[in-house]
C-alpha positions, -999 to +999 in steps of 0.1 A: +219+213-058+213+201-093+212+228-119+191+209-144+163+204-119+165+240-108+163+252-144+132+231-150+115+245-119+122+282-125+097+302-145+109+327-171+086+354-185+094+379-212+080+414-205+083+447-223+113+467-211+110+502-197+129+533-206+142+550-237+144+531-270+117+546-292+093+523-310+115+493-302+104+494-266+068+492-275+072+463-299+098+439-284+096+420-251+132+419-242+131+421-204+132+387-186+116+380-153+127+349-134+106+336-105+115+306-084+094+291-056+117+280-028+090+265-006+076+241-032+109+232-049+118+195-053+154+202-063+163+216-029+167+197+004+147+209+034+180+221+051+188+241+019+153+256+019+156+267+055+191+282+048+179+301+018+149+314+036+171+327+063+199+342+041+177+356+013+148+368+035+151+404+022+149+392-015+119+369-011+082+376-013+058+367+015+052+334-003+089+325-004+093+333-041+125+347-054+120+372-083+148+385-105+146+409-134+170+417-162+167+443-189+203+452-194+206+441-230+183+446-260+184+409-267+159+387-249+183+357-251+212+376-235+189+389-207+178+353-201+214+341-198+223+370-175+193+364-152+201+327-149+237+334-140+225+359-114+201+333-100+228+307-095+252+332-079+224+343-055+217+307-046+254+300-040+256+330-017+224+319+001+237+284+007+272+296+019+279+286+055+308+306+071+335+287+090+332+288+127+361+306+143+382+286+167+396+305+196+434+300+199+457+303+228+483+331+229+518+315+229+538+319+261+567+334+242+545+363+230+532+369+266+569+370+279+579+394+251+550+418+259+558+418+296+595+423+289+587+453+267+565+468+294+592+465+320+618+482+297+594+510+290+587+514+327+624+515+335+630+542+309+602+563+323+616+558+359+650+571+347+634+603+334+624+613+370+645+637+391+665+618+417+654+620+453+679+633+478 
């Protein structure tokens, strides 16, 4: 995954932000919208594309496009930096492959210890009974 190629393929668009802010909201386009087409990307391998489509299925549109918004800051430049950082963290999470768990054998000493504890517990319970005459 080459970050330079990914940055060249992503599309950034500045849009007017929503919410409170008075006249500034109506004048300044500070919200940044990032869109990235996973299906038509040349920076990603086919295996990476398949992995991203599976892991990020809930975040993608029907055309396999990832869309991210950021309007946290009043500065367009800071919003752009934030959305690009968010994009790379989402890609890293989407490309993460969890390790396969290997089943291990229970050591014989642990099995012996458990059986010994069961026997001692059963003996103490037997000793609580009334003796038979």
